[in-house]
C-alpha positions in Angstrom: 37.1 22.2 3.3 39.7 19.5 3.2 38.7 16.4 5.2 41.0 13.4 5.0 42.3 14.5 1.6 38.8 15.3 0.2 37.1 18.6 -0.4 33.6 18.5 1.1 30.3 20.1 0.2 27.0 19.7 1.9 23.5 20.1 0.6 20.7 20.3 3.1 17.0 20.2 2.4 13.9 21.0 4.4 11.8 18.3 2.9 9.1 17.2 5.3 6.3 18.7 3.2 7.4 17.2 -0.1 9.8 14.2 0.4 9.2 12.7 -3.0 10.5 15.9 -4.7 13.8 15.7 -2.7 14.2 12.0 -3.1 13.8 12.3 -6.9 16.8 14.7 -6.9 19.2 12.3 -5.2 20.3 10.3 -8.3 20.9 13.6 -10.1 23.0 15.0 -7.2 24.9 11.7 -7.0 25.7 11.9 -10.7 26.9 15.5 -10.3 29.1 14.6 -7.4 30.5 11.5 -9.1 31.7 13.7 -12.0 33.9 15.5 -9.5 35.1 12.3 -7.8 32.7 13.0 -4.9 31.2 10.4 -2.6 28.3 10.6 -0.2 28.3 11.0 3.6 27.5 7.7 5.3 24.8 9.2 7.4 23.0 11.2 4.7 20.5 10.2 2.1 21.8 9.3 -1.4 20.8 6.9 -4.1 23.9 4.6 -4.2 24.0 1.0 -3.2 26.6 -1.4 -1.9 28.3 -2.0 -5.3 28.8 1.8 -6.0 29.9 2.5 -2.4 32.5 -0.3 -2.5 34.1 1.4 -5.4 34.2 4.8 -3.7 35.4 3.7 -0.2 38.6 1.6 -0.1 37.7 0.1 3.2 34.0 -0.6 2.5 34.4 -4.4 2.9 36.1 -4.0 6.2 33.4 -1.6 7.5 30.7 -4.0 6.4 32.5 -6.9 8.1 32.5 -4.9 11.4 28.8 -4.1 10.9 28.0 -7.8 10.5 30.2 -8.8 13.5 28.3 -6.4 15.7 24.8 -7.2 14.3 25.0 -10.7 12.8 21.3 -11.1 12.7 20.7 -7.8 11.1 18.3 -6.5 13.8 19.6 -2.9 13.4 19.1 -2.9 9.7 16.4 -0.9 7.9 15.7 -0.6 4.2 18.2 2.2 3.7 21.0 0.3 5.5 20.2 -2.9 3.5 20.7 -0.9 0.3 24.0 0.5 1.5 25.4 -2.8 2.9 23.8 -5.2 0.5 
């Protein structure tokens, strides 16, 4: 599938019974995707942080600025979003 100039692939887990097993796979999957110039979906779990995402998404800084303008006190942030946006 070509989406905005990128081929896409999705991996879906049913992980409720063993979340630690799935979470331990994320760095390996991220490494595999990076070898093919892949990048994660914003709304899906992955192991990348703000520094890595900024390199993959040309408008990352702009997206983060919009996020900050809409939630300047960070009330909508959670641990996952803090990792993503720094």
